C-alpha positions as a printed Julia matrix, in Angstrom:
102×3 Matrix{Float64}:
 -7.2    15.26   0.28
 -3.58   14.95  -0.5
 -2.75   12.22  -2.52
  0.38   10.55  -2.66
  2.35    7.47  -4.82
  4.25    4.86  -2.28
  6.85    4.33  -4.39
  7.22    0.92  -3.61
  3.78   -0.56  -4.64
  2.78    2.71  -6.66
 -0.82    3.13  -5.22
 -2.37    5.54  -4.94
 -3.53    6.28  -1.38
 -4.01    9.85   1.13
 -1.19   11.46   2.17
 -1.69   10.42   5.77
 -1.36    6.89   5.43
  1.85    7.07   3.6
  4.74    7.83   5.31
  7.4    10.37   3.96
 11.67    9.66   3.48
 14.07   12.03   3.36
 17.52   11.58   2.4
 20.35   12.66   4.39
 24.02   13.44   3.21
 26.01   11.46   6.12
 29.83   10.3    6.65
 29.96    8.01   3.79
 26.59    7.68   1.38
 22.95    8.78   1.99
 20.53    8.07   4.67
 16.93    7.26   3.93
 15.23    8.57   7.41
 11.91    8.26   8.1
  9.61   11.55   8.31
  6.07   11.03   9.49
  5.8    14.57  10.78
  6.33   15.68   7.49
  8.43   18.8    8.43
 12.26   17.7    7.64
 13.52   19.78   4.95
 15.21   18.09   1.27
 12.92   16.11  -0.94
 10.47   13.23  -0.2
  9.15   10.22  -1.2
  6.13    8.86   0.2
  6.16    4.74   1.2
  2.92    2.8    2.87
  4.84    2.05   6.52
  4.85   -1.94   5.6
  8.0    -4.38   4.66
  6.33   -5.6    1.6
  6.41   -2.06   0.11
 10.13   -0.82   1.33
 11.37   -4.46  -0.44
  9.34   -3.73  -3.41
 10.86   -0.15  -3.68
 15.03   -1.25  -2.95
 14.15   -4.24  -5.32
 13.3    -1.62  -8.09
 15.48    1.17  -6.89
 12.84    3.56  -6.45
 14.07    4.89  -4.0
 17.16    6.43  -4.64
 15.43    7.66  -8.02
 12.26    9.13  -6.07
 14.98   11.8   -3.48
 17.19   12.38  -6.6
 20.72   10.75  -4.68
 23.57    9.1   -6.52
 25.46    6.52  -5.1
 24.12    3.66  -2.26
 21.28    4.52   0.24
 21.6     3.29   3.6
 17.83    2.04   4.6
 18.74    1.17   8.35
 16.39    3.5    9.57
 14.21    3.43   7.77
 13.68   -0.01   7.9
 14.05   -0.21  11.8
 11.27    2.66  11.91
  9.37    0.5   10.26
  9.45   -2.79  11.47
  9.01   -1.06  14.63
  5.81    0.11  13.08
  4.79   -3.13  12.36
  5.94   -4.52  15.93
  3.47   -1.48  17.49
  0.71   -2.38  15.68
  0.3    -5.86  16.95
  2.37   -6.69  19.89
 -0.79   -7.18  22.01
 -1.95   -9.43  20.27
  1.3   -11.5   19.75
  2.4   -11.37  23.57
 -1.2   -12.69  24.29
 -1.14  -15.8   21.85
  2.87  -16.33  23.46
  0.93  -16.16  27.03
 -1.6   -18.27  26.08
  0.78  -21.76  24.78
  2.71  -21.82  28.46
């Protein structure tokens, strides 16, 4: 069992329950990219796939430090991926409750 620490909440968890994040060089700045298959090259940071942990990591400026990048870090792809994960786990429940109210 491989254990990693979430850069957001600082909780230790199995690596399989965390998403690995890597930094790729964009045209103007670094881009934080989710690596759910854990196969992209480069230094990685681990994060729970929850908006709460991403918010904590941003507030503490932990992603840039963990990835050892200087300058701004674009979080657009990572934010969209985490929002997609949250939407995919609860989408059937929210659709059912919406249909019941109609």
